[in-house]
C-alpha positions as CSV (number, residue, x, y, z in Angstrom):
1,M,-1.1,-42.1,22.1
2,S,0.7,-41.3,18.9
3,R,-2.5,-39.8,17.5
4,S,-2.8,-37.1,20.2
5,K,0.8,-36.0,19.7
6,P,0.3,-34.8,16.1
7,K,-2.9,-33.1,17.1
8,R,-1.1,-31.3,19.9
9,Q,1.7,-30.4,17.5
10,G,-0.9,-29.0,15.0
11,I,-2.3,-26.8,17.8
12,M,1.1,-25.6,18.8
13,H,2.0,-25.0,15.1
14,S,-1.2,-23.1,14.6
15,R,-0.6,-21.0,17.8
16,A,3.0,-20.3,16.7
17,G,1.8,-19.3,13.3
18,A,-0.7,-16.9,14.8
19,D,1.9,-15.5,17.1
20,L,4.3,-15.0,14.3
21,G,1.6,-13.5,12.2
22,L,0.8,-11.0,15.0
23,R,4.5,-10.1,15.2
24,Y,4.6,-9.7,11.4
25,L,1.6,-7.3,11.6
26,S,3.3,-5.3,14.4
27,V,6.6,-5.0,12.5
28,A,4.7,-4.1,9.3
29,Y,2.8,-1.4,11.1
30,F,5.9,0.2,12.5
31,V,7.7,0.1,9.1
32,R,4.7,1.6,7.4
33,K,4.5,4.3,10.1
34,A,8.2,5.1,9.7
35,V,7.8,5.4,5.9
36,D,4.7,7.5,6.3
37,D,6.3,9.8,8.9
38,Q,9.3,10.4,6.7
39,M,7.1,11.0,3.6
40,I,4.9,13.4,5.6
41,A,8.0,15.3,6.7
42,S,8.8,15.7,3.0
43,G,5.3,16.9,2.2
44,L,3.3,13.9,1.2
45,S,1.6,11.1,3.2
46,L,1.7,7.5,2.0
47,S,-2.0,7.4,1.4
48,R,-1.9,10.6,-0.8
49,A,1.1,9.2,-2.6
50,K,-0.9,6.1,-3.6
51,V,-3.5,8.4,-5.3
52,L,-0.8,10.3,-7.1
53,Q,1.0,7.1,-8.1
54,V,-2.2,5.8,-9.9
55,L,-2.6,9.1,-11.7
56,E,1.1,9.1,-12.7
57,R,0.8,5.5,-14.0
58,E,-2.6,5.6,-15.6
59,G,-3.0,9.3,-16.6
60,P,-6.1,11.3,-16.1
61,L,-9.0,9.3,-14.6
62,R,-12.5,9.8,-13.6
63,Q,-12.9,9.8,-9.8
64,A,-14.9,6.6,-9.9
65,S,-12.2,4.8,-11.8
66,L,-9.6,6.2,-9.4
67,A,-11.6,4.9,-6.4
68,K,-11.9,1.5,-8.0
69,S,-8.1,1.3,-8.7
70,L,-7.4,2.1,-5.1
71,R,-10.2,-0.1,-3.7
72,L,-11.8,2.9,-2.0
73,A,-15.3,4.1,-1.5
74,P,-16.3,7.0,-3.8
75,R,-16.8,9.3,-0.8
76,S,-13.3,8.5,0.4
77,I,-11.7,9.3,-2.9
78,T,-13.7,12.6,-3.2
79,Q,-12.3,13.8,0.1
80,S,-8.8,12.8,-0.9
81,I,-9.0,14.5,-4.2
82,E,-10.4,17.7,-2.6
83,G,-7.4,17.8,-0.3
84,L,-4.9,17.1,-3.1
85,E,-6.6,19.8,-5.2
86,R,-6.3,22.4,-2.4
87,S,-2.6,21.5,-2.2
88,G,-2.2,22.0,-5.9
89,L,-1.2,18.4,-6.5
90,V,-4.1,17.5,-8.8
91,V,-6.8,19.4,-10.8
92,R,-10.2,18.3,-11.8
93,R,-11.4,19.0,-15.4
94,P,-14.6,18.1,-17.2
95,D,-14.4,14.8,-19.0
96,P,-14.6,15.6,-22.7
97,D,-16.5,12.3,-23.3
98,D,-19.1,13.1,-20.5
99,Q,-19.5,16.6,-19.2
100,R,-21.3,15.3,-16.1
101,C,-18.0,13.6,-15.0
102,K,-14.7,15.0,-13.9
103,L,-11.3,13.8,-14.8
104,V,-8.5,14.0,-12.1
105,L,-5.1,15.0,-13.5
106,L,-1.7,15.1,-11.8
107,T,-0.2,18.6,-11.8
108,P,3.6,19.3,-12.3
109,K,3.7,20.2,-8.6
110,G,1.9,16.8,-7.8
111,R,4.5,14.9,-9.9
112,A,7.4,16.7,-8.1
113,T,5.9,16.2,-4.7
114,L,5.3,12.5,-5.5
115,T,9.0,12.1,-6.5
116,T,10.2,13.8,-3.3
117,G,7.8,11.8,-1.1
118,M,8.6,8.5,-2.7
119,E,12.4,9.1,-2.4
120,A,11.9,9.9,1.3
121,G,9.9,6.7,1.9
122,Q,12.3,4.6,-0.1
123,G,15.2,6.0,2.0
124,V,13.6,4.6,5.1
125,L,13.0,1.2,3.4
126,R,16.6,1.1,2.2
127,S,17.8,1.8,5.7
128,I,15.6,-0.9,7.3
129,F,15.9,-3.6,4.7
130,G,19.5,-2.7,3.6
131,A,20.6,-3.6,7.1
132,L,19.8,-7.2,6.4
133,G,22.4,-7.7,3.8
134,P,21.9,-9.4,0.4
135,D,21.6,-13.0,1.6
136,R,19.0,-12.2,4.3
137,Q,17.2,-10.0,1.8
138,A,17.0,-12.9,-0.6
139,D,15.7,-15.1,2.3
140,L,13.0,-12.5,3.1
141,D,12.0,-12.3,-0.5
142,I,11.4,-16.0,-0.6
143,L,9.4,-15.9,2.6
144,L,7.3,-13.0,1.4
145,N,6.6,-14.9,-1.8
146,D,5.4,-17.9,0.3
147,I,3.3,-15.6,2.4
148,E,1.7,-13.9,-0.7
149,A,1.0,-17.4,-2.2
150,A,-0.7,-18.5,1.0
151,Q,-2.7,-15.3,1.2
152,T,-3.8,-15.7,-2.4
153,E,-4.9,-19.3,-1.8
154,I,-6.9,-18.3,1.3
155,S,-8.5,-15.3,-0.5
156,A,-9.6,-17.5,-3.4
157,R,-11.5,-19.8,-0.9
158,L,-13.3,-16.9,0.8
159,P,-16.9,-16.1,-0.3
160,R,-17.1,-13.0,-2.4
């Protein structure tokens, strides 16, 4: 009898973990959407900001390298770069080391738009997470570290 109880607790614990995980995903989705909506209102979506952030951090990159940094398919990055180029946020120039390739460069307008967009997104995050207070933020930081560690451990066990 004592053996069935731990098994049942394990099932309940697993179910509770799944329910909590689904709630986490839901909250994360709405936070991400609120950030994205505010950034879009300021002129830059979150996905476009990620491209510009890589270029700001790493400097001019070949499209293939940019796609790899963002873990995107080459076709996806091409479409993204074309849109950013039409908006004047990036330019493509021939790679001096290989004329067959293009380098993607962040423009001054792209840098300014990135700054404005990131400030808008960070404002939303400050409002949401600032409402927690310092002690609760510290607790959340610890929990997120634990979640990241568990995710890293699980990812390491998955076939590649």
